[in-house]
N, C-alpha and C positions, 0 to 999 in steps of 0.2 A: 417568514422565518427561513433562513437558509438551511439546507439539508446536507448532511455528510454521510458517506458510506465509508466504513473502515474495514480493513482486512489485513490478515497476516499471511506471508508466504510460507509460514510454518504451521503445521497442524499437530505437532507433537505436544504431549502433556508437559506442562512446566516450561513452555517456550518463553524465552525472554522477549521475543518479538510479539507474542500475545500480550505480555505485560506492557510493552510500548503501545500497542494498539489500545488496550484498556485505558492507559494514561491519556492518550490523545482523545479518546472518547470523552473522558472527564473534562479535559481542557477545552475541547470544542463545545461541549455542553455548557460550561461556565461562560463561554463567549457568546452564548445565545443561539447555538446551532443545534438543530434536531438531528441526532446521530443514530444511524442504523449500523450496528456492528455485526459483521458476518464471519462465518468460519468456512473456509474453502472446502472442508470435508463435506459440507452440505451441498456442494456443486460438483459431483463426480464427473470427470471427463477422461476418456482414454487418452493415451499419448497421441498427439495430433498426427494424422496421416491423411494426405489428400485423397487417398482411396476411400476413406471413411466419410469424407466430407459431404459428398453429393447426396447420399441416401441415408447416412447414419450419423448425422450431426447429433451429439448428445443434447438432450433437452436442457441440460444445465447451461449450455453455451448461450442460447438466446435469452434465457431467464436472467443470467448474470449480466449480459450485455444491456438488457433493459434496466436493470438496477443501476448500472453505470450511467446510462443516459438520463435517468430521472433524479439524479442527485447533483447538487451544486459543487460539492467537494468530494474528492476521493483521497483517502490517506492509505498508503500501503506501507506496512512494516515488514521488512524482509531480512532473513539471515543472509549470510554470504557463504558460499561453498567454493573453496579453492579460488577465490578472487572473482567469482561470478555469482549468478543467481541460482536459487534452488530450482530443481526440475519442476516442482509443483507450480511455481509462479511463472516460469517460462512457458509451460504448457497452457496455463490459464490465459496468459496474455496472447499466446498464439491462437487459441480457439476464438478469443474475443476479437482478434484482428480480422477474422474472416466474417464477422457478423455485419450486416447492413441494416440501417446506416451505422457508420462507425461509432462505437461507444466511447471513443477517445476524444471526440470533438465537442463535448458538452460541459464537463466539469473542469474545475481547477484541481490539479493533483499535487499532493505532498508525498514525499517519500522519505523513509527513515529505516534504520535497522540497528540491531544489536548483535554483536559477535563477541567471541571470547578474546579476540585479538585487540591490540591497542589501536588499530586503525578503524575499528568500528564499522565495518561494511562499506567503507568509502569506495572501494573498487567496484563492488557489486552495485552500489547505488549509482555510480557513474554510468555503468552499463544500462541500468534500468532507465535513467533519465534519457540517455541517447535513444533507446528503443521507443519509449513513450513519445518522445518528441518527434521521431520519424513518423509516427502514426497520427500526428496532429494534436497530441495532448499539450496542454499548457501546464508546465511543471513549475512550481514556485522556486525561487532561487536557493532557499536554505536547504542544505543537505543535512540530515540528522543522523550522523553516524555515531554510535555509542559503543564504547568498549573500554576495558574488558567487562563483559556481561556480569560476572560474578560480583562485581563491586558497584554496579550501576544503579541499583534500586534499593530502597529501604523496605521494611516489612510491609508497608502499605502499597507498595508498587510504584512509588514516586521516585523519580531520578534524584540522585544525591549530589551530583557535581554541579556547581553553580553555572559553569559555562554551558552545560547541556540544558539546564532549566531556562537559561536565556535564549538558547536556540529554539527550544520548544515554544516559548512565548513568541519569538519572532515568526516561526512557522505558522502558528495559529493566527497571528496578525496578517500575514501574507495570504493565508487561505481564506480569511474572512473579508479581505479588502481587494484582492485581485478578482477580476471578472472576465468572462469570455466575451462580454460586450453585447 
């Protein structure tokens, strides 16, 4: 059975990106994937600084890197801040990029995000795709940008827009049919 690791670049209570993460957990599970859903607050890491790296790499960095290496699929839900990525996600990816062997060369990645704007994190997702690809990640083609957030989900946490539902179905198909080979 394929395995997936899901996470959100937001740790705030009531995060719409946590709702997207939970929805993807359900959709991947329905597709026959064993899902591990994590919260980045369980992996505390100081702001990356090369002076800390040699003797003070946080325990969370190699632990999280090993989780990335041992899953077939990784789905990242992220907010967008000022057209870019949130500091939490940037810091996490930076610490992981320093781990050996690279945790970006094992899984197939899906990325998505929810924002209050009508462009639904597309700028931030483009940046994330570019960064992950430069580190050797295989990111599926579908970008899952959802907005405006306040109208995106019903009471059960399911997306309401038919176009978004189709994109989620497409991403689940891509994540379960693409392979690192």
